[in-house]
C-alpha positions in Angstrom: 0.0 0.0 0.0 1.5 3.4 -1.0 1.8 6.4 1.2 -0.8 8.2 -0.9 -3.4 5.5 -0.4 -3.0 5.9 3.4 -3.4 9.6 3.4 -7.3 9.7 3.6 -7.3 7.6 6.8 -5.7 10.2 9.1 -8.0 12.8 7.5 -11.1 10.7 8.1 -10.0 9.9 11.7 -9.6 13.7 12.3 -13.1 14.4 11.0 -14.5 11.6 13.2 -12.6 13.0 16.2 -13.9 16.5 15.5 -17.5 15.2 15.2 -17.2 13.1 18.4 -15.9 16.2 20.3 -18.8 18.2 19.0 -21.6 15.8 19.9 -20.1 14.3 23.0 -18.6 17.4 24.6 -19.1 20.7 22.9 -22.9 20.3 22.5 -23.4 18.3 25.7 -26.1 19.2 28.1 -27.7 22.6 27.7 -25.3 23.5 24.9 -27.4 21.3 22.6 -29.5 24.4 22.3 -26.9 25.9 19.9 -27.5 23.4 17.0 -31.2 23.2 17.9 -31.5 27.0 17.4 -29.8 26.7 14.0 -32.0 23.8 13.0 -35.1 25.8 14.0 -33.9 28.8 12.1 -33.4 26.8 8.9 -36.6 24.7 9.3 -39.1 27.4 10.3 -37.6 30.5 8.8 -35.0 30.0 6.1 -36.5 27.2 4.0 -40.1 28.5 4.2 -38.8 31.9 3.0 -37.0 30.3 0.1 -40.0 28.2 -0.9 -42.2 31.3 -0.8 -39.7 33.0 -3.1 -39.6 30.1 -5.4 -43.3 30.3 -6.1 -46.6 28.5 -5.3 -45.4 25.1 -6.5 -42.5 25.1 -4.0 -44.6 26.6 -1.2 -47.1 23.8 -1.5 -44.4 21.3 -0.4 -44.0 19.2 -3.5 -40.2 19.5 -3.7 -38.5 16.2 -4.2 -36.3 16.3 -1.2 -39.2 17.0 1.1 -41.0 13.7 0.2 -40.5 10.5 2.2 -40.5 8.7 -1.2 -40.1 10.3 -4.6 -40.0 8.4 -7.9 -38.0 9.7 -10.8 -41.2 10.8 -12.6 -42.5 12.5 -9.5 -39.2 14.3 -9.1 -39.2 15.6 -12.6 -42.9 16.5 -12.4 -42.0 18.7 -9.4 -39.2 20.4 -11.3 -41.6 21.0 -14.2 -44.1 22.6 -11.9 -41.6 25.0 -10.4 -41.1 26.9 -13.6 -37.9 28.6 -14.6 -37.8 31.1 -11.7 -38.7 28.4 -9.1 -36.0 26.0 -10.4 -33.4 28.8 -10.2 -34.3 29.5 -6.5 -34.5 25.8 -5.7 -31.0 25.3 -7.2 -29.6 28.2 -5.1 -31.3 26.8 -2.0 -29.9 23.2 -2.5 -26.4 24.5 -3.5 -26.2 26.9 -0.5 -28.5 26.6 2.5 -29.2 22.9 2.0 -25.5 22.0 2.1 -25.2 23.4 5.6 -28.6 22.2 6.9 -27.5 18.5 6.9 -24.4 19.3 8.9 -26.5 21.2 11.5 -29.0 18.3 11.5 -26.4 15.6 12.0 -24.8 17.5 14.9 -28.1 18.0 16.5 -29.1 14.4 16.1 -25.8 13.2 17.3 -25.9 15.5 20.4 -29.4 14.3 21.2 -28.4 10.7 20.9 -25.5 11.4 23.3 -27.6 13.4 25.7 -30.3 10.7 25.9 -28.1 7.7 26.2 -25.6 9.3 28.6 -28.7 9.9 30.9 -29.9 6.4 30.3 -26.6 4.6 30.8 -24.0 7.0 32.2 -20.5 6.0 31.0 -21.7 2.6 29.7 -23.5 3.4 26.4 -22.0 2.6 23.0 -20.8 5.9 21.7 -20.9 4.6 18.1 -24.7 5.2 18.3 -23.9 8.9 18.1 -22.2 8.4 14.7 -25.3 7.1 13.0 -26.3 10.7 12.0 -23.0 10.8 10.0 -24.6 8.2 7.6 -27.6 10.5 7.4 -25.3 13.4 6.6 -23.7 11.4 3.7 -27.1 10.4 2.3 -28.4 14.0 2.5 -25.4 15.5 0.8 -25.4 12.8 -1.9 -29.1 13.6 -2.5 -28.3 17.3 -2.8 -25.5 16.6 -5.2 -27.9 14.6 -7.4 -30.5 17.4 -7.3 -28.0 20.0 -8.4 -26.9 17.8 -11.3 -30.6 17.2 -12.3 -31.3 21.0 -12.1 -28.2 21.8 -14.1 -29.1 19.4 -16.8 -32.9 20.2 -16.9 -34.9 19.7 -19.1 -32.7 16.7 -20.0 -33.3 13.7 -17.8 -30.3 12.0 -16.2 -31.1 8.3 -16.4 -28.4 7.3 -13.9 -28.4 10.2 -11.5 -32.1 10.6 -11.0 -32.8 7.1 -9.6 -29.8 7.3 -7.3 -31.0 10.7 -6.0 -34.4 9.2 -5.3 -32.8 6.3 -3.5 -30.7 8.7 -1.4 -33.9 10.6 -0.5 -35.5 7.4 0.9 -32.3 6.5 2.8 -32.1 10.0 4.3 -35.6 9.8 5.7 -35.1 6.2 6.9 -32.0 7.3 8.8 -33.8 10.3 10.3 -36.5 7.9 11.5 -33.8 5.5 12.9 -32.0 8.3 14.7 -35.3 9.6 16.2 -36.1 6.1 17.5 -32.6 5.8 19.1 -33.2 9.2 20.8 -36.6 8.2 22.0 -35.3 4.8 23.3 -32.5 6.6 25.2 -35.0 9.1 26.6 -37.3 6.2 27.8 -34.3 4.5 29.3 -33.3 7.7 31.1 -36.8 8.1 32.4 -36.9 4.5 33.6 -33.5 4.9 35.3 -34.7 8.1 37.0 -38.2 6.9 38.0 -38.4 3.2 38.0 -34.8 1.9 38.3 -34.0 4.5 40.9 -36.4 2.9 43.4 -34.5 -0.3 43.6 
């Protein structure tokens, strides 16, 4: 194995270490409110404003990345409905704001997993659980890259990219659901430890 082929490993290890520090330490406890505030700003202020600017079709919530499941035909129908102005705004949204949003979301999910399971099993929980949001992050960024390619090529259809983008959309939402269940399970465990288990 050459030195060049080994170079990405320290870089990846550094990124994982930075992520672990963020979700396990920097955003621990009440500091989880920092990514939560950014998440709320994006979700309830930023994206609604962009959808409104894009036009009625976007404001109605038919955008491909907002659906739990979106076929290729449905995705292109949504792009058709946006019109030229709407597609331009959507492209700007995906290329700019929606590249930061998954990072904020992953940090928030990871911090909430850490918070819930540290309360449920202090010092004994598997910290790899907090890394599951990183897989969501990769799926969301891959979906965004696919959407940008589809918008750039429009009205031509990308036979290879579009199905992969639709698949990444489904994976993204499945991982959001999985992370949510892990957080709820940890919260239930913490409540049991505090109320039920603490009586023993």
